[in-house]
LUMDOLO-856006 format. One record per residue (C-alpha): x, y, z; residue in one letter. Coordinates in steps of 0.1 Angstrom, whole numbers, plus 5000, padded with zeros to 4 digits. Layout:
N
XYZA/...
//
This chain:
249
500050005000X/502050304987X/501350645003X/501450994990X/501451315011X/500351624990X/500751975003X/499252244981X/499852614989X/498652844961X/500553174962X/503453024982X/506953034969X/506852654970X/503152574961X/503452204958X/505251954980X/504851584974X/506051314998X/505950944986X/506650605001X/506750314977X/505649964990X/506549674969X/507949314970X/511649344980X/512849114952X/511249324924X/514149504908X/514149884903X/516450174897X/516450504916X/515150814898X/517050924868X/516850984830X/516250614821X/514250664789X/516150774758X/512750854741X/511751064770X/514951264778X/512951524798X/511751274824X/513451204857X/511750904875X/512250584893X/512350284869X/510649944875X/513049704858X/510449434851X/507749634834X/509849944823X/507550204838X/507650414869X/505950484902X/507050844907X/508651104885X/509151464874X/509751624840X/511651934830X/508452134826X/507652104863X/504951824862X/505051554888X/503251224886X/502750924909X/500750604906X/499450374934X/497650044934X/494250034949X/493149764974X/493349414961X/495249494929X/498849434938X/500949304909X/500249254871X/497349074856X/497248884823X/496049094794X/496349424812X/498949694808X/501449804834X/500150094855X/503750224855X/503150344820X/500650594833X/503350794851X/505450824819X/502350914798X/501451184823X/505051324821X/504751354784X/502751674791X/504052014800X/500952094821X/499151894848X/495752004835X/496551874800X/497851554814X/494751484835X/492451564806X/494351324783X/494551034808X/490851064817X/490150924782X/492150604787X/490350264785X/489850154821X/489649784811X/493249804800X/494549854836X/494049714871X/492649964895X/494850264904X/495150604919X/497150854898X/498251194910X/499351454884X/500451804896X/502452114888X/502852444906X/499352554897X/497052254897X/496851904912X/494651614902X/493751274915X/492651024888X/490650744903X/490050404886X/488250204913X/486149964892X/487849624886X/485449544858X/486449854839X/482849944833X/483150284850X/485350554835X/488350704852X/487351004873X/489451324876X/489251504909X/491051824918X/493151794950X/492152084973X/494652334988X/496152225021X/497451885032X/496051555017X/497051195019X/496350914995X/497050534996X/495150234983X/491750384988X/490250734984X/491751074991X/491951135029X/490050815037X/489750675072X/492450415070X/494750365101X/497850505084X/496150815070X/494250885103X/497450855123X/499851045100X/497651315086X/497751525117X/501551455122X/502351585087X/500051885092X/501851975124X/505351915110X/507552185095X/506952155058X/510052115036X/511752445029X/514152395000X/515452755002X/516752685036X/517752315030X/515252195056X/513551865049X/514151685082X/510551665095X/509051515065X/512051285060X/511651165096X/507851095091X/508250915058X/510950695075X/508850625106X/508450255113X/506850285147X/503450155138X/501649965165X/499349815139X/502049695116X/501949775079X/498549925081X/499550205105X/503250265100X/504650475072X/507550235067X/507349865073X/508549525062X/506549195064X/507848835067X/506648755031X/508949025017X/506549305011X/507949635023X/508450005020X/511350004995X/511950374991X/510850735000X/510951054981X/510151424984X/509451644953X/509152024957X/507952254930X/508652634931X/506152894919X/508352974889X/510052674874X/512352874852X/513153134879X/515953134904X/514552834923X/514452494907X/512452184915X/513951954941X/513851574941X/515151394973X/515251014976X/516150745001X/516150364995X/515150135023X/515249795006X/516949574996X/519749795011X/519150105031X/520750425019X/520650785033X/518551065018X/520251234989X/519551474961X/518551344926X/520251554900X/517851734877X/
//
């Protein structure tokens, strides 16, 4: 159950901050965010080695995208496309609104259920595909200003992890790239002190090899081509732990 933390602050110098934890089988190979796709040189994203797609990324135009599996849909299914393609398709666009409009038209039967977030420094959208039969179309929902969280259900739903950590992220000092301050969100994304196991901790590992494999923070400035530039911080937890570091953009 991957988790996203989305902080929208219209009018702020840093209007979008995105925190992300990726939960996956430890033995599924992946590469940390980078420019892995020769046909998409403007994309910096983590790469899933098996399917070739991504779970989280950013492009040079200042669009960020992340995909999460919904409840009961972990892993691939015969005859259906990889949901990791959706991140790359979103990052083909120079504007979050255009990306959301384009992806709304996709064929839901082609994919297992998902939550997809597409955002830039002006807009942020949650694309919801919750019908396993693929009968219902993908819905596009604007993410409101303020702090929101998303995992395998709906935005800000009453699951143990979101109920526990929503107030903690709201009370924490938000990342401040201008002052190189990321510590509070990094600490919360790394927190494994969940008394309810994987359902209530931000970071966990189960005996069957399902775990939080990485964390990331993406920050977008109000003017992508001004003095400030987007920031992409990353930390691997599995299969080997590594400290937080900056991804070169």
